[in-house]
Structures are given as structure tokens and as C-alpha cells.
C-alpha positions as CSV (number, residue, x, y, z in Angstrom):
1,M,153.4,67.6,-160.8
2,K,156.2,66.9,-158.3
3,F,157.3,63.3,-158.1
4,F,156.7,61.5,-154.8
5,D,157.7,57.9,-154.5
6,E,157.1,57.2,-150.8
7,A,154.5,58.0,-148.2
8,L,153.4,57.0,-144.7
9,I,149.7,56.5,-144.1
10,E,147.3,55.3,-141.5
11,V,144.4,53.1,-142.4
12,I,141.5,52.4,-140.0
13,A,138.8,50.0,-140.9
14,G,135.3,50.4,-139.5
15,D,134.0,48.7,-136.4
16,G,131.1,46.3,-136.7
17,G,127.8,47.3,-135.3
18,D,126.5,45.9,-132.0
19,G,123.8,43.2,-132.0
20,A,120.5,44.3,-130.6
21,V,118.4,43.0,-127.7
22,S,114.8,43.3,-128.5
23,F,111.5,41.4,-128.1
24,R,108.5,41.3,-130.4
25,R,105.7,43.4,-128.9
26,E,102.4,43.1,-130.7
27,K,98.8,42.9,-129.6
28,Y,97.5,39.4,-129.4
29,V,101.1,38.1,-129.5
30,P,101.9,37.8,-125.7
31,R,105.0,35.7,-126.2
32,G,106.5,37.2,-129.4
33,G,110.1,36.2,-128.5
34,P,113.4,37.8,-129.2
35,D,113.8,39.7,-132.5
36,G,117.0,41.7,-132.0
37,G,119.0,41.8,-135.3
38,D,122.7,41.6,-135.9
39,G,125.0,44.6,-136.4
40,G,126.4,45.6,-139.8
41,R,129.9,44.9,-140.9
42,G,132.4,47.7,-140.7
43,G,134.0,49.0,-143.9
44,S,137.4,47.7,-145.0
45,V,140.3,49.6,-146.6
46,I,141.6,48.4,-150.0
47,L,144.5,49.6,-152.0
48,K,144.2,49.2,-155.8
49,A,146.8,49.7,-158.5
50,D,145.9,52.2,-161.2
51,R,148.0,52.6,-164.3
52,N,146.8,56.2,-164.7
53,L,148.7,57.3,-161.6
54,N,152.4,57.8,-161.5
55,T,153.1,59.4,-158.1
56,L,152.1,59.0,-154.4
57,I,151.7,62.7,-153.9
58,D,148.0,62.4,-152.8
59,Y,149.1,60.4,-149.8
60,R,151.7,63.0,-148.7
61,Y,148.8,65.3,-147.6
62,A,145.9,62.8,-146.8
63,R,147.6,60.5,-144.3
64,V,144.7,59.1,-142.4
65,H,142.0,57.0,-144.2
66,R,139.1,55.7,-142.2
67,A,136.2,53.5,-143.3
68,G,132.8,53.8,-141.8
69,N,131.3,51.8,-138.9
70,G,128.5,49.3,-139.4
71,E,125.1,50.2,-138.0
72,K,123.7,48.6,-134.8
73,G,121.1,45.9,-135.1
74,R,117.4,46.8,-134.4
75,G,114.3,45.1,-133.3
76,A,111.8,43.4,-135.6
77,D,114.6,41.2,-137.0
78,Q,116.3,44.2,-138.6
79,Y,120.0,43.8,-139.3
80,G,122.3,46.9,-139.2
81,R,123.5,48.1,-142.6
82,G,127.1,47.3,-143.5
83,A,129.5,50.2,-144.2
84,K,131.0,50.7,-147.6
85,D,134.6,49.7,-148.2
86,I,137.0,52.5,-149.3
87,V,139.3,52.0,-152.2
88,L,142.6,53.9,-152.3
89,R,144.2,54.1,-155.7
90,V,148.0,53.9,-156.0
91,P,150.4,53.7,-159.0
92,V,151.3,50.4,-160.5
93,G,154.5,49.3,-158.8
94,T,153.6,50.3,-155.3
95,V,155.0,48.2,-152.5
96,I,153.1,48.2,-149.2
97,T,154.8,47.3,-145.9
98,D,153.9,47.5,-142.3
99,A,155.5,50.7,-141.1
100,D,156.2,49.3,-137.6
101,S,157.5,45.8,-138.4
102,G,158.7,46.3,-142.0
103,D,156.8,43.2,-143.1
104,L,155.7,43.1,-146.7
105,I,152.0,43.2,-147.1
106,A,151.5,43.5,-150.9
107,D,153.3,44.3,-154.1
108,L,150.9,45.9,-156.6
109,A,152.8,45.2,-159.8
110,I,149.8,44.7,-162.1
111,D,147.2,47.2,-163.1
112,A,143.9,46.7,-161.2
113,Q,145.6,44.4,-158.7
114,S,144.2,45.1,-155.2
115,A,145.1,44.3,-151.6
116,L,142.9,44.3,-148.5
117,V,145.0,46.2,-146.0
118,A,142.6,46.8,-143.1
119,R,139.6,44.5,-142.6
120,G,136.4,45.8,-141.2
121,G,135.0,44.3,-138.0
122,R,132.2,41.8,-138.1
123,G,128.8,42.9,-136.8
124,G,127.7,41.6,-133.4
125,L,124.9,39.0,-132.9
126,G,121.5,40.0,-131.9
127,N,119.6,38.2,-129.2
128,L,117.5,36.2,-131.7
129,H,120.5,34.0,-132.1
130,F,120.5,33.0,-128.4
131,K,116.9,31.6,-128.2
132,S,116.7,28.0,-127.2
133,S,114.3,25.6,-125.6
134,T,115.6,26.5,-122.2
135,N,116.2,30.2,-122.8
136,R,113.0,31.6,-124.4
137,A,113.8,35.2,-123.6
138,P,117.5,35.7,-124.0
139,R,118.9,39.1,-123.1
140,Q,122.4,38.6,-124.4
141,S,123.9,39.9,-127.5
142,T,127.5,40.5,-128.7
143,P,129.2,43.7,-129.6
144,G,130.7,44.4,-133.0
145,E,134.3,43.6,-133.6
146,R,136.8,46.4,-133.9
147,G,138.2,47.2,-137.3
148,E,141.9,46.7,-138.0
149,H,144.2,49.7,-137.7
150,W,147.6,49.8,-139.4
151,R,150.4,52.2,-140.2
152,L,151.6,51.5,-143.7
153,R,154.6,52.6,-145.7
154,L,154.0,53.0,-149.5
155,E,157.0,52.9,-151.8
156,L,156.8,53.3,-155.5
157,K,159.2,51.2,-157.6
158,V,158.8,52.2,-161.2
159,L,158.3,49.3,-163.7
160,A,161.0,49.4,-166.3
161,D,162.8,46.7,-168.3
162,V,166.1,48.7,-168.5
163,G,167.7,51.0,-166.0
164,L,170.3,53.7,-166.7
165,L,172.9,54.4,-164.1
166,G,176.0,56.5,-163.9
167,M,177.6,59.5,-162.5
168,P,176.0,63.0,-162.8
169,N,176.5,64.4,-166.3
170,A,177.4,61.0,-167.7
171,G,174.7,61.6,-170.4
172,K,171.9,59.4,-169.2
173,S,169.2,62.0,-169.8
174,T,170.6,62.7,-173.3
175,L,170.5,59.0,-174.0
176,I,166.9,58.5,-173.0
177,R,166.0,61.5,-175.1
178,A,167.8,60.0,-178.1
179,I,166.2,56.6,-177.9
180,S,162.7,57.4,-176.7
181,A,160.0,60.1,-176.6
182,A,160.9,61.0,-173.0
183,R,162.1,64.6,-172.7
184,P,164.0,65.0,-169.4
185,K,165.9,68.2,-168.6
186,V,169.4,68.3,-170.1
187,A,172.1,70.8,-169.0
188,D,175.8,71.0,-168.5
189,Y,175.7,70.9,-164.7
190,P,175.1,68.0,-162.2
191,F,171.8,66.7,-161.0
192,T,169.6,68.0,-163.8
193,T,167.5,64.8,-163.3
194,L,165.6,65.2,-160.0
195,A,163.2,62.3,-160.4
196,P,163.1,59.1,-162.4
197,N,162.2,59.4,-166.1
198,L,160.5,56.6,-168.0
199,G,160.7,56.3,-171.8
200,V,159.4,53.7,-174.2
201,V,161.9,52.5,-176.8
202,R,160.0,51.2,-179.8
203,I,161.9,49.1,-182.2
204,D,159.0,48.4,-184.5
205,Q,155.2,48.0,-184.2
206,N,155.2,45.0,-181.8
207,R,158.6,45.3,-180.2
208,S,159.5,47.7,-177.5
209,F,160.9,48.0,-174.0
210,V,160.7,50.6,-171.2
211,V,163.8,52.4,-169.9
212,A,164.2,54.3,-166.7
213,D,166.7,57.1,-166.0
214,I,167.4,57.9,-162.4
215,P,169.4,60.8,-160.9
216,G,173.2,60.3,-161.1
217,L,175.1,58.6,-158.3
218,I,178.1,60.0,-156.4
219,E,180.3,58.5,-153.8
220,G,178.3,58.0,-150.6
221,A,174.9,57.8,-152.4
222,A,173.9,54.7,-150.5
223,E,174.2,56.7,-147.2
224,G,172.3,59.7,-148.6
225,A,174.8,61.8,-150.5
226,G,173.5,63.5,-153.6
227,L,170.1,62.5,-155.0
228,G,170.5,59.0,-156.5
229,H,170.1,57.2,-153.2
230,R,166.4,58.2,-153.1
231,F,165.8,56.5,-156.4
232,L,168.0,53.4,-156.3
233,R,164.9,51.3,-155.4
234,H,163.6,52.0,-158.9
235,L,166.4,49.9,-160.4
236,Q,165.3,46.8,-158.4
237,R,162.6,45.8,-160.8
238,T,164.7,46.3,-164.0
239,R,166.0,43.3,-165.9
240,L,169.1,44.9,-167.5
241,L,171.3,47.8,-166.4
242,L,173.0,50.1,-168.8
243,H,176.0,51.7,-167.0
244,V,176.6,55.0,-168.8
245,V,180.2,56.3,-168.5
246,D,181.6,59.5,-169.8
247,V,184.9,58.4,-171.5
248,A,185.8,61.9,-172.7
249,P,185.7,64.1,-169.5
250,Q,186.4,67.8,-170.3
251,D,187.8,68.9,-166.9
252,G,190.9,66.9,-167.3
253,E,190.6,65.6,-163.7
254,S,187.8,63.0,-163.8
255,D,188.9,59.4,-164.2
256,P,186.3,57.4,-166.1
257,V,187.5,54.1,-164.6
258,A,187.3,55.4,-161.1
259,D,183.9,56.9,-161.7
260,A,182.6,53.6,-163.1
261,R,183.9,51.7,-160.0
262,A,182.4,54.3,-157.7
263,V,178.9,53.7,-159.2
264,V,179.2,49.9,-158.7
265,K,180.4,50.4,-155.2
266,E,177.3,52.4,-154.3
267,L,175.1,49.8,-155.9
268,K,176.6,47.1,-153.7
269,R,176.3,49.2,-150.6
270,Y,172.6,49.9,-151.3
271,D,171.6,46.4,-152.4
272,A,174.0,43.6,-153.4
273,S,171.4,42.1,-155.7
274,L,171.5,45.3,-157.9
275,A,175.2,44.8,-158.6
276,D,174.5,41.2,-159.6
277,K,172.0,42.2,-162.3
278,P,173.0,41.9,-165.9
279,R,174.9,45.0,-166.8
280,W,176.3,46.5,-170.0
281,L,178.8,49.3,-170.3
282,V,177.7,52.2,-172.4
283,L,180.7,54.5,-173.1
284,N,179.3,57.8,-174.0
285,K,180.6,61.0,-175.7
286,I,182.9,59.2,-178.0
287,D,182.2,62.0,-180.5
288,L,184.6,64.1,-178.4
289,I,187.4,61.7,-179.2
290,A,189.2,61.8,-182.6
291,P,187.8,59.0,-184.8
292,E,191.1,57.3,-185.2
293,E,191.5,57.2,-181.4
294,R,188.1,55.9,-180.4
295,E,188.7,52.2,-180.7
296,S,192.0,52.4,-178.8
297,R,190.4,54.6,-176.1
298,I,187.6,52.1,-175.6
299,A,190.0,49.2,-175.5
300,A,192.2,50.9,-172.9
301,F,189.1,51.7,-170.7
302,V,187.9,48.0,-170.9
303,K,191.4,46.8,-170.0
304,S,191.9,49.1,-167.1
305,Y,188.4,48.5,-165.8
306,R,188.9,44.7,-166.3
307,W,185.5,44.4,-167.9
308,K,184.5,41.2,-169.7
309,G,180.8,42.0,-170.5
310,A,179.1,43.8,-173.4
311,V,180.5,47.2,-174.3
312,F,178.9,49.9,-176.6
313,G,180.5,53.1,-177.7
314,I,178.0,55.9,-178.4
315,A,177.5,59.6,-178.7
316,A,173.9,60.1,-177.3
317,I,173.8,63.8,-178.4
318,S,174.2,62.9,-182.0
319,N,172.6,59.4,-181.9
320,L,175.9,57.7,-182.9
321,G,175.7,54.0,-181.9
322,C,172.3,54.4,-180.3
323,R,170.4,52.3,-182.9
324,E,172.8,49.4,-182.5
325,L,172.5,49.7,-178.7
326,T,168.7,49.6,-178.7
327,Y,168.5,46.7,-181.1
328,A,170.9,44.7,-179.0
329,V,168.8,45.4,-175.9
330,Q,165.6,44.3,-177.6
331,A,167.3,41.1,-178.7
332,W,168.5,40.4,-175.2
333,M,165.0,41.0,-173.8
334,E,163.6,38.5,-176.2
335,D,166.2,36.0,-175.3
336,H,165.7,36.5,-171.6
337,P,161.9,36.8,-171.1
338,A,160.8,38.2,-167.7
339,E,160.1,35.5,-165.1
340,R,156.6,35.7,-163.7
341,S,156.8,36.1,-159.9
342,E,154.2,35.6,-157.3
343,V,152.8,38.8,-155.9
344,D,150.5,39.3,-153.0
345,A,147.0,40.3,-153.8
């Protein structure tokens, strides 16, 4: 199934039914009085998070979602039947915004969490409500309310603890294959990753974390160059970023330090808060460097890049250093538990 992480939909709640004007007409009851019932409530539209879904593809083709109208009231004190609500299921991690104003409506970050996005109209009042000592035969009623009508933008932000970022062919897909059961495509050309990949890294029976691999970034990604710009939003929920850098380029032209700086530049241009997230350097493909030169090559990179944070040298293709990296990430996760944030329901 193709991965879709955004969609534009229209939701239309049902109108309430009109109230009825009616009078009781029975033999031997000459003054039966008003008996017009109320109209039924219109159906509402509700979005609900479902952990069994992982794409918004259904909403790329079914764009308009309309709930039913409430029935009109009838005589003999009969109220109109209310319409059923419709429930639209979306993946966990879906953010709902008003397509016209951009205002946030809800962030469905928990399984089974729901949000009322279009409220059905209330039914109108029948004439039985207007009877009084001075108005024995009221002929007034009220119409049903109109249901709400909104244009919504749905954006899926995958829920992961750790995000992998880097240039194309830095080895992110190979790394996620090495440390989890995820099996993304791996090849020796750029942009083999066309959609985010999620993998669960299990340290032991009760200790694990989720890692997300997004398409590689290139210069100008924040403005739409390459593929990574479409998926940078998926890094916004992560708690830790692993910046994967190829420290042994084979073309003789690439500069690992320049590549690393370019990636951070694009993060800042897209969302400054992404660049402020905790970030570790993961220097990949050290197996292509002579063993006696690895330590000095890593030290030279760190000095040139002016990096003062955590650094790991790995060779993802042969699992060299991957175990130490995953254990360090797990320990960091346990020392920095996720903060519970308020989400709209």
C-alpha cells in the first residue's frame, strides 16, 4: 500500500429536523390541543484514532463525508428520529486542522482517542412547547438547526521515540534494518527510501523503543527539493535524533562535515525546534576505513564539525557498534521519560 500522510477532506454534519405544528383530532375530544413533536438531531462527524491504520490513503479518494439529517417532528407527540453519527477512523498520530484558518482542532496521539469535528444540528421545537394559558392553540414551531460544515486538513505524524536523519545514502535504511525487524529498501543510489519506515528496537523483553527512518535530506529540502521535506513533520514527535553521517564517501568529492551541516541547516529552515532536539552523531561506514585510522578519522571529523555531543562510530552493514548505540539510546530514554502533553479530544 502506498504511504499517504496528508489529506484534505470536507465534513458535513446533518441538519436537525423541523418541529411540527399539529393538533390532536379525536372524536369526543373537541379541544385536544397542540401535539406537534420536535425534530430529530442531525448526525455528527467524529474522527477516531485507530492503531490498525498507518496511512491516510482512504481520504485521498473519499473527500466528502456527510452525516444524515434528523427527521421532522410529527403529530401525536411524535418526535423525529435522530440521525446516526458517522465515525471516520484515522491512524494514531493524525493532526486535524482547519483547512481555511490553519487552527488546530485535535491531535489524535492515543489509540481510540476521538474528536468531534462537525456537530449535528439540534432538532426544532414542535408547537406543543408553545402552549400557554393565553395561547391555547399555538401555530408556531422552530426549524431544525443547520449542521456544521468544515474543510479539514489531516496530517499524519508518525509516533516514534527516535528519528534517523541524514543525507541520501548515509546508511539510515541499513541502520534500521540492522537494529530492528524493519526491512526498508537498500541500494547504492539516492532516495531508496520513499516513505517513513518504523522499526521497533527491542533491548530485552520489557525494554524497547521505536525508531523512524525518513527519506534523505538534500540542500533546499525545506523548500521542496528532494523527498525529505515531505516527511520532516514525522521528526517533530521524536524525542531523540540520530544524525547519520557517511564518514567514508567513495566518490572522493563529498565532504562529510559539509553534508552534516547541510542537514542541520535544512532542519532549522523547516522548523527551528527540530534543530533544538537532543541529537547524537552516528558516523557510519567506518568499516571502509583502515582499523588503525578509524579513531583519528572520527576525532578529525568531530574537531572540524565542532561537535561537543555524543558520537558513535558504526558500520551498519556489519552491525559494528550498533549494539552499543542501541543500548545507549535505551538508557537515554529511561533517563529522559516522555513528558505527557495535553491533547485535544
